[in-house]
Structures are given as structure tokens and as C-alpha cells.
C-alpha positions as CSV (number, residue, x, y, z in Angstrom):
1,M,-139.4,-61.5,61.4
2,T,-137.4,-60.3,65.0
3,K,-141.2,-59.4,66.9
4,R,-142.6,-62.5,65.3
5,I,-139.8,-64.5,67.4
6,L,-140.3,-62.5,70.0
7,C,-143.6,-62.8,70.7
8,G,-143.4,-66.7,69.6
9,F,-140.7,-67.2,72.7
10,F,-142.6,-65.5,75.0
11,V,-145.8,-67.2,74.5
12,L,-143.5,-70.5,75.0
13,V,-141.2,-69.2,78.0
14,L,-145.2,-68.4,79.2
15,A,-146.6,-72.5,78.1
16,I,-143.8,-73.5,80.1
17,F,-143.3,-71.6,83.1
18,C,-147.3,-71.0,83.8
19,S,-148.0,-74.3,82.8
20,V,-150.2,-72.3,80.5
21,P,-151.4,-75.0,77.5
22,V,-150.5,-73.6,74.2
23,Y,-152.1,-75.5,71.6
24,S,-150.1,-74.5,68.5
25,F,-146.9,-72.8,68.2
26,D,-147.6,-73.0,64.7
27,V,-149.4,-69.9,65.1
28,V,-146.5,-68.0,66.3
29,S,-144.4,-69.4,63.9
30,I,-141.8,-71.0,66.2
31,K,-139.1,-72.9,64.4
32,A,-136.1,-73.5,64.3
33,E,-135.4,-72.5,60.9
34,H,-136.6,-69.1,61.3
35,V,-133.6,-67.9,64.3
36,T,-131.1,-66.2,63.0
37,T,-128.0,-65.7,64.4
38,E,-128.5,-62.2,64.8
39,S,-131.8,-62.8,66.6
40,A,-131.0,-66.1,68.4
41,T,-128.0,-64.5,69.8
42,M,-129.8,-61.6,71.5
43,L,-132.6,-64.2,73.3
44,V,-130.7,-66.8,74.2
45,T,-129.7,-64.4,77.6
46,I,-132.6,-63.6,78.1
47,R,-133.8,-63.4,82.1
48,L,-136.5,-64.4,83.4
49,E,-137.7,-63.7,87.3
50,S,-135.6,-66.7,88.6
51,K,-132.0,-66.6,88.3
52,S,-131.6,-69.0,85.5
53,L,-130.1,-68.0,82.0
54,V,-132.9,-69.8,79.2
55,S,-131.2,-71.4,76.7
56,L,-133.3,-70.3,73.9
57,T,-132.6,-73.8,71.7
58,S,-133.6,-75.5,74.2
59,L,-136.8,-74.0,74.8
60,L,-136.8,-74.2,70.9
61,Y,-136.3,-77.8,71.4
62,F,-139.5,-78.8,73.9
63,A,-141.8,-77.2,71.6
64,R,-141.1,-78.9,68.6
65,V,-141.5,-81.7,70.4
66,W,-144.6,-81.1,71.7
67,N,-145.8,-79.3,68.5
68,Q,-144.3,-82.7,66.7
69,V,-146.9,-85.0,68.7
70,E,-149.6,-82.4,69.2
71,N,-149.4,-82.5,64.9
72,S,-148.9,-86.0,63.8
73,Y,-150.1,-88.3,67.6
74,I,-153.1,-90.2,66.3
75,D,-154.6,-90.6,69.7
76,Y,-153.5,-86.0,70.6
77,D,-156.8,-84.7,71.2
78,K,-157.4,-87.6,74.5
79,V,-154.2,-85.6,75.7
80,D,-154.4,-83.9,78.9
81,Y,-152.8,-80.6,78.6
82,V,-152.6,-79.5,81.7
83,A,-151.4,-82.6,83.4
84,L,-148.8,-83.1,80.6
85,S,-147.5,-79.3,81.3
86,R,-147.1,-80.7,85.6
87,F,-145.6,-84.1,84.4
88,C,-142.9,-81.3,82.7
89,A,-142.8,-79.4,85.5
90,D,-142.2,-82.0,87.9
91,L,-139.4,-84.0,85.2
92,F,-137.4,-80.4,84.8
93,V,-137.1,-80.2,89.1
94,K,-136.4,-84.2,89.5
95,Y,-133.7,-83.8,86.7
96,L,-131.7,-81.4,88.6
97,G,-130.4,-84.3,91.2
98,D,-131.2,-81.9,94.2
99,E,-133.7,-84.0,96.7
100,N,-134.4,-81.4,98.1
101,S,-136.0,-79.5,95.5
102,S,-139.3,-80.5,94.0
103,F,-142.5,-79.5,91.9
104,M,-145.5,-79.2,94.7
105,E,-149.3,-79.5,93.2
106,I,-152.2,-77.4,94.8
107,K,-153.1,-79.7,97.7
108,E,-149.2,-79.6,98.9
109,E,-148.7,-76.0,98.3
110,I,-151.6,-75.7,100.9
111,D,-151.2,-78.1,102.8
112,L,-147.4,-76.5,102.8
113,K,-149.1,-72.5,104.1
114,I,-151.1,-74.5,106.9
115,K,-148.4,-76.2,108.3
116,R,-145.8,-73.0,108.0
117,A,-148.7,-70.7,109.9
118,G,-148.3,-73.5,112.8
119,Q,-151.5,-74.9,112.1
120,T,-152.9,-78.1,111.6
121,L,-156.4,-80.2,110.9
122,G,-157.4,-82.5,115.0
123,V,-159.5,-82.2,117.6
124,G,-157.3,-80.7,119.3
125,L,-156.3,-83.3,122.4
126,K,-152.5,-83.6,124.2
127,L,-151.7,-87.3,125.1
128,D,-149.0,-88.1,127.3
129,D,-148.0,-92.1,126.2
130,S,-145.0,-91.3,129.0
131,E,-147.9,-92.6,131.9
132,K,-148.2,-96.5,132.4
133,N,-151.8,-96.7,131.9
134,G,-151.7,-96.3,128.7
135,L,-152.5,-92.9,126.9
136,V,-153.8,-89.7,129.1
137,V,-155.0,-87.2,128.8
138,G,-152.7,-84.4,129.3
139,G,-154.0,-81.0,128.2
140,F,-156.2,-79.2,125.4
141,V,-155.6,-77.1,122.2
142,P,-157.0,-73.7,122.6
143,D,-160.7,-73.5,120.8
144,S,-160.2,-77.2,119.4
145,S,-163.7,-79.2,120.1
146,A,-161.9,-81.2,122.9
147,I,-161.4,-77.8,124.8
148,K,-165.0,-77.4,124.9
149,S,-166.2,-81.5,125.9
150,S,-166.4,-83.4,129.2
151,I,-162.6,-84.5,128.8
152,T,-160.5,-83.5,131.7
153,T,-157.1,-83.9,132.0
154,G,-156.3,-87.4,133.6
155,D,-158.7,-88.9,131.5
156,I,-157.4,-92.2,129.4
157,L,-157.7,-93.2,125.4
158,V,-159.1,-96.3,125.5
159,S,-160.8,-95.9,121.1
160,V,-161.2,-93.5,118.4
161,A,-163.5,-94.6,115.9
162,G,-164.6,-97.7,117.1
163,K,-160.6,-98.6,117.2
164,S,-158.6,-99.7,119.8
165,I,-156.1,-97.7,120.6
166,L,-153.8,-100.6,123.0
167,G,-150.5,-100.8,122.4
168,M,-150.3,-97.6,120.4
169,A,-148.2,-94.1,120.4
170,A,-149.7,-90.5,120.7
171,S,-148.4,-90.4,116.9
172,D,-150.1,-93.0,116.4
173,V,-153.3,-92.3,117.4
174,T,-153.2,-89.1,114.4
175,T,-153.9,-91.9,111.8
176,L,-157.3,-92.5,113.2
177,I,-158.7,-89.3,112.8
178,P,-160.3,-88.5,109.2
179,D,-158.0,-85.7,107.5
180,K,-160.8,-83.7,106.7
181,E,-162.1,-80.5,108.0
182,G,-166.2,-81.0,109.7
183,S,-165.4,-85.1,110.5
184,V,-167.2,-86.3,113.3
185,V,-165.4,-89.4,115.2
186,A,-166.2,-91.5,118.2
187,F,-163.7,-91.3,121.6
188,E,-163.8,-93.5,123.8
189,F,-162.3,-92.6,127.5
190,T,-162.1,-94.4,130.8
191,R,-161.9,-91.9,133.8
192,P,-159.8,-93.2,136.9
193,A,-161.0,-93.7,139.9
194,S,-161.3,-90.9,142.5
195,G,-162.5,-91.0,146.0
196,S,-165.8,-92.4,146.4
197,K,-166.2,-92.4,142.7
198,P,-165.4,-95.6,141.3
199,A,-163.8,-95.7,137.7
200,T,-166.3,-94.6,135.0
201,K,-166.1,-95.1,131.0
202,F,-167.4,-92.7,128.6
203,S,-167.8,-91.5,124.9
204,T,-168.2,-88.2,122.9
205,D,-167.8,-87.2,119.6
206,L,-165.1,-83.9,118.8
207,V,-165.2,-82.4,115.2
208,V,-162.0,-82.2,113.4
209,G,-161.2,-78.8,112.7
210,S,-158.2,-76.2,112.1
211,I,-156.0,-75.9,115.2
212,D,-152.7,-74.5,116.5
213,R,-150.4,-77.2,115.7
214,V,-148.6,-78.4,119.1
215,V,-144.8,-77.3,118.0
216,L,-143.1,-75.8,121.5
217,S,-143.3,-77.5,124.6
218,S,-141.8,-77.2,128.2
219,K,-141.2,-79.1,131.6
220,I,-139.2,-79.2,134.1
221,V,-136.4,-82.1,134.6
222,G,-133.8,-82.9,137.0
223,N,-133.6,-80.5,139.6
224,N,-135.2,-77.5,138.5
225,I,-133.7,-77.3,135.0
226,G,-135.9,-75.5,132.1
227,Y,-136.5,-77.9,129.4
228,I,-137.7,-77.0,126.1
229,K,-138.5,-79.2,122.5
230,L,-139.0,-77.8,119.6
231,D,-140.8,-80.6,117.0
232,D,-139.9,-78.1,113.8
233,F,-139.4,-74.4,112.9
234,D,-142.9,-74.4,110.9
235,I,-144.7,-72.2,113.6
236,G,-144.2,-68.7,113.1
237,T,-142.4,-65.9,114.1
238,D,-145.1,-64.0,116.8
239,R,-146.2,-67.0,117.6
240,I,-143.0,-68.5,118.7
241,E,-141.4,-65.5,120.0
242,R,-144.8,-65.3,122.7
243,E,-144.4,-69.2,123.9
244,L,-140.8,-68.3,124.7
245,K,-142.1,-65.3,126.5
246,E,-144.5,-67.7,128.7
247,I,-142.2,-70.5,128.9
248,E,-139.7,-67.9,130.8
249,K,-142.5,-66.6,132.8
250,K,-143.4,-70.4,133.5
251,F,-140.5,-71.2,134.5
252,G,-139.5,-68.0,136.7
253,Y,-143.2,-68.9,138.4
254,C,-141.8,-72.9,139.1
255,G,-138.6,-71.1,140.6
256,V,-136.2,-73.3,138.3
257,Q,-132.4,-72.5,137.7
258,K,-131.6,-70.3,134.7
259,K,-130.2,-73.9,133.4
260,L,-131.7,-75.3,130.6
261,I,-132.0,-78.2,128.1
262,L,-133.0,-77.1,124.1
263,D,-134.1,-80.7,121.7
264,L,-133.5,-80.1,118.7
265,R,-133.9,-83.5,118.1
266,D,-136.0,-84.9,115.2
267,N,-136.5,-81.8,114.1
268,P,-136.0,-81.2,110.5
269,G,-135.8,-77.3,110.4
270,G,-138.0,-75.6,108.7
271,E,-138.3,-71.4,108.2
272,V,-135.2,-69.3,108.9
273,D,-137.2,-66.5,110.3
274,V,-138.3,-68.8,113.1
275,A,-134.3,-69.9,114.2
276,L,-133.7,-66.4,113.8
277,V,-136.3,-65.7,116.0
278,L,-134.9,-68.6,118.4
279,M,-131.9,-67.5,118.3
280,G,-132.3,-64.7,119.2
281,A,-134.2,-66.0,122.7
282,F,-130.5,-66.5,123.9
283,L,-128.4,-64.3,121.9
284,E,-128.5,-60.2,122.2
285,K,-131.1,-58.8,120.6
286,G,-128.2,-57.4,117.0
287,K,-125.9,-60.0,117.3
288,L,-124.9,-62.0,114.7
289,A,-126.8,-65.4,114.4
290,F,-126.0,-66.7,111.4
291,S,-125.1,-66.3,107.2
292,T,-126.7,-67.5,104.4
293,E,-124.7,-67.7,100.5
294,E,-126.6,-67.1,97.3
295,G,-124.9,-67.1,94.6
296,N,-122.0,-65.0,94.8
297,S,-123.7,-62.7,98.0
298,I,-123.4,-63.3,101.9
299,D,-126.6,-62.2,103.9
300,E,-126.1,-61.3,107.5
301,Y,-128.9,-62.1,109.8
302,S,-128.8,-60.3,113.0
303,T,-131.1,-61.6,116.0
304,E,-134.0,-58.6,116.0
305,I,-135.9,-59.8,120.0
306,D,-135.3,-58.8,123.1
307,T,-133.2,-61.7,125.2
308,I,-135.4,-64.0,126.6
309,F,-133.0,-66.7,128.1
310,G,-130.1,-64.1,128.2
311,G,-127.2,-65.6,131.0
312,W,-128.9,-69.2,131.5
313,Q,-126.8,-71.7,131.3
314,V,-127.7,-73.7,127.6
315,V,-127.1,-77.5,126.4
316,C,-128.1,-78.7,123.1
317,L,-129.5,-81.6,122.3
318,V,-129.2,-82.9,118.5
319,N,-129.5,-86.2,116.9
320,G,-129.5,-88.0,113.1
321,D,-132.6,-86.6,112.4
322,S,-131.2,-83.3,113.2
323,A,-132.0,-81.1,110.4
324,S,-131.5,-77.9,108.5
325,A,-132.5,-75.5,110.4
326,S,-131.9,-76.8,113.7
327,E,-128.3,-77.3,112.8
328,I,-127.9,-74.2,112.3
329,V,-129.0,-72.7,115.1
330,A,-127.4,-75.8,117.5
331,G,-123.9,-74.6,115.6
332,S,-124.7,-70.8,115.9
333,L,-125.7,-71.3,119.7
334,R,-121.9,-73.0,120.1
335,D,-120.1,-70.2,117.9
336,S,-121.9,-67.2,119.9
337,L,-122.1,-69.1,122.9
338,R,-120.8,-71.3,125.3
339,V,-123.3,-74.0,124.4
340,K,-122.1,-77.4,124.9
341,I,-124.1,-79.9,121.8
342,V,-125.2,-83.6,123.4
343,G,-126.4,-86.5,121.4
344,E,-125.6,-87.7,118.4
345,K,-123.8,-86.4,114.8
346,T,-127.1,-84.2,112.8
347,Y,-128.1,-85.1,109.6
348,G,-126.3,-83.1,107.7
349,K,-128.4,-80.2,105.2
350,G,-126.8,-77.1,104.5
351,T,-129.1,-75.4,102.1
352,M,-131.8,-73.4,102.0
353,Q,-134.8,-73.5,100.1
354,S,-137.6,-71.0,98.6
355,F,-140.7,-71.4,97.6
356,F,-142.3,-69.7,93.9
357,S,-145.6,-69.8,93.2
358,I,-147.4,-70.5,90.3
359,P,-150.8,-70.2,91.0
360,G,-153.6,-72.2,90.0
361,Y,-150.9,-75.2,90.0
362,G,-148.7,-75.5,92.6
363,C,-145.3,-74.3,93.5
364,L,-141.7,-75.0,93.1
365,K,-139.4,-75.1,95.9
366,L,-135.5,-75.0,94.6
367,T,-133.0,-75.0,96.6
368,T,-131.9,-71.1,96.2
369,G,-128.5,-71.0,99.2
370,K,-126.1,-72.2,101.7
371,T,-126.0,-72.0,105.3
372,I,-123.3,-70.8,107.4
373,T,-123.3,-70.4,111.2
374,S,-122.1,-67.0,112.9
375,G,-118.8,-68.4,113.9
376,G,-118.3,-68.8,110.2
377,T,-118.8,-72.6,109.2
378,Y,-120.5,-74.2,106.3
379,V,-123.1,-76.6,107.8
380,A,-122.4,-78.8,104.1
381,D,-124.6,-81.2,103.5
382,G,-123.2,-84.9,104.3
383,P,-120.6,-83.8,107.3
384,G,-123.8,-82.0,109.6
385,I,-123.0,-80.9,112.9
386,V,-121.0,-83.3,115.7
387,P,-121.6,-83.1,119.3
388,D,-118.9,-81.8,121.5
389,I,-120.3,-85.0,124.1
390,V,-121.8,-87.8,121.7
391,V,-124.0,-90.3,123.5
392,E,-125.4,-92.6,121.4
393,Q,-129.2,-93.7,121.5
394,N,-131.6,-97.7,121.0
395,D,-134.7,-98.2,120.8
396,K,-134.4,-100.7,123.4
397,D,-133.3,-97.8,126.1
398,L,-136.0,-95.3,125.0
399,A,-138.9,-98.9,125.5
400,M,-137.9,-98.7,129.0
401,G,-138.5,-95.0,129.2
402,I,-134.6,-93.9,129.4
403,D,-133.1,-91.6,127.6
404,R,-129.1,-91.3,127.8
405,Q,-129.3,-88.0,126.1
406,L,-132.0,-86.6,128.2
407,N,-129.4,-87.8,131.5
408,K,-126.0,-86.5,130.0
409,A,-127.2,-83.2,129.4
410,I,-129.7,-82.8,133.2
411,E,-125.8,-84.5,134.5
412,I,-124.0,-81.5,132.3
413,L,-125.9,-79.0,134.5
414,S,-126.2,-80.5,137.4
415,N,-122.8,-80.5,138.3
416,S,-122.2,-77.3,136.1
417,S,-120.8,-74.3,138.9
418,V,-119.6,-72.4,136.1
419,P,-121.3,-68.8,135.8
420,A,-123.8,-68.1,133.5
421,T,-123.1,-68.1,129.8
422,T,-121.4,-65.0,128.8
423,I,-122.0,-64.1,125.6
424,L,-118.5,-64.2,123.0
425,S,-117.1,-61.7,120.1
426,V,-117.8,-63.3,117.4
427,S,-117.5,-62.3,113.4
428,S,-118.2,-64.0,110.7
429,S,-114.6,-65.4,108.6
430,V,-116.8,-64.7,104.8
431,N,-117.2,-61.6,103.0
432,S,-120.4,-60.4,104.3
433,S,-122.8,-58.0,103.3
434,P,-125.4,-56.0,106.2
435,K,-129.2,-58.2,105.7
436,T,-131.0,-56.5,103.5
437,S,-134.7,-58.1,104.2
438,S,-136.0,-60.9,106.3
439,T,-137.9,-62.8,103.8
440,S,-138.6,-66.4,104.6
441,K,-137.2,-69.1,103.1
């Protein structure tokens, strides 16, 4: 009897957690009256691959409902049991009441993998919307359709797929480009007058393909102050380290002072491994960057790369849409270095999510831990990171091209006569164990 119950139990677990449709639980005789007290006690705490303990009673309850529907419902043969399994999995996760946990369909999982690889679909145009003339081509993504075309920097975009882009922001133009690889899209440009050559209009077709997402950008502001903007942390560890080194070389070539503004505004977060590399760009190798608490254990994450901007004075910009990894980096840089944080209170997402693939059906995104800054402060959900200097931004100022937060950061660094930031000796205030892995979360 025990063997039959065990067999039935594992078939049921397979059905629920792997979404394999099992069309009749009667074949394995899983019925509540067949479960003895001894066998129920033995099975009720069987540990599955996840950290949760599954209640046999709850599984049997679900199995009996499923079985009764299949045996008694008039249109049982019209039920899509695969879709029903997905629906149940989605409902299961939603019932947790955690907005950061979810069940992801296959397409969502694929899109996530592409994004986390630092890629997207596009034509490879970099548009600058800070010019008064409109959307101007500021550059190209390597190995893209745009870089192989006749388009040059300085050309002004007029229309996409026959639709005028007058008054549109650069981010809105992407909505006019099909989200399908291989699609051909017509672009119209105006090339400004140059010397004796008059302004001309021309059209060209570009092909949508897989390209590197533009996540990290840089420029020089104020009196030779470096500025780095990171849109999110889904860029990959090798790529962000490479691009940060390239930026440092560019700054050195241009005579930039050892002063830097790190802009994490509107950055929703991403991979903690990328956050670790970014921290390593400022901290000495081997220094504690941040910690995570999972269950009863705490893992410490220490920097693993050679310092790129060591000794630079840094100001970090944040706002209400800076979340997760952005908050870890901002808070830990303040704890470990004398970094000023300027802007508005951050979003307040102090949890870490892990992804568990369910082959053929999608994946689960589940909250698995809490994040702790290098100084031992929990980035608790809600409060967020409060800036050292609060500067509010409004849409009216932004529409006029006025960035008060950036201007304040420039002012701080321009007036600063303090020696280059030195690394503080900081130890976590929580009991911790050495980091054993750098698994991406």
C-alpha cells in the first residue's frame, strides 16, 4: 500500500510542479481514505527541489478536485489540461501576495533571457533628443543594420514606417519598430546643409535584428566631470566591466577630473552579479560589497575585479524609480565610501528574486532573499534609500531641459576641495558566513 501511495504522490507532484497533464489519478489510487496515519506522517514533509515543504493533504485535495472534474464535468473532453495547469501555477504564485513573484510563460522567459544577455531586437540607431532640431542620430550599435547603412551622425529622423515622429521622444520611436526579427522598416531622414551642400531628404530601409541593448552611457558634464548613466543591471558581467574600462580610458584621454556622477535614476535593478561588478569599479578588490539573507543564512558578496575608478570623488543620483540593485549599490557606496546620494527617496525594494525554469512551460520568479548594504543596513521594502541631499524634480523643469538633480551633483563636485574619496573600513553588523557562490539572482 505504501509503495502505491508513494508512486501516486510523485506522479501528482510531477503533474503539479512540472505542469505534466495527468488525466486520471484513479490509476494510482490516490484517495484520502487510502492514506494511513503512518504513511501520511512520512510523506507530509517530503522535501522537493524548492525550499518549501509540501502538505500531502493539500496535494490530495487538489488531486481529488481535478479528478472529480474530469470524471463528472459534462464537457471534460473540451478542457485544455495543459492550459489549466499553467493557470493553476499562475494562480498559485499570485496567491502568495508577493508582487515580485510570478509565473512566466515561455515567451516571457525567452524575452527575459535575451534581456539579461544585454540584447534586444532593433535596428541599431542611437537617437539624441536633446537637440532643438528634433531626434538626431548620435551613433550606432555595433553589428547592426543602421551602422551598415548610409546614415551618418547628425542626420535628423523624420518618419518611421511612414509615420511622422514630430514631437516624439526617442523612447517612443521604438514603438513604431516591429518586434519581429527580419522585419524591414522604412526610415526617412533630413541631412542638414553643409558648406555649399543644401539640406537633403533621403529614405533607407533598415532590418530588425538582435543587437546589444544600450544600457550604459557616458558623457562629460560641467568642468570636466565624468557622468555615467546605467539604465538597468541586465547587461552581463563581462560586458559592464569591459564598457566601464572603456569609459575610464575615454575620460582619461579627454582630461576628465577624477570626479564622477553615477546616475541610477529610473533604474529598476536586475542581476546582483552585475551590481557586484559595478561596486568593484569603485571599491578595492576583495572588499565587502553587500550581503543577502536567505532563510537563516547570510551570504557576503565581495568585489572580484580590479578597481577602475579607485580614488575618484563620486556623487550618486537616485529617484523614486531607482529600485532593487540600484538601491544596493547606492546604499553600499555610501556605507563603504564617502559617496553623497542626491535626488529623491528610492522605490524601496529590499528583496531578491531567483528564476527557476520549468522546461516546456516557462519559469517561476520567486522572492528568495533580502538585501543588506555593506554597512549592515537592510534595504527594507517601503522606506527605500533616503538621499543625503534631497532635490525634487518636476516634469515642467524636465520639459525645459532643466535637470536640477544633475545640476546639484555638478555643483557638489565642482565646489569640492576634499581629497579623493578614501575607502572606509566597514564590517557588516549582521552575523554572516563567507560567500560561496556568485549565482545570479
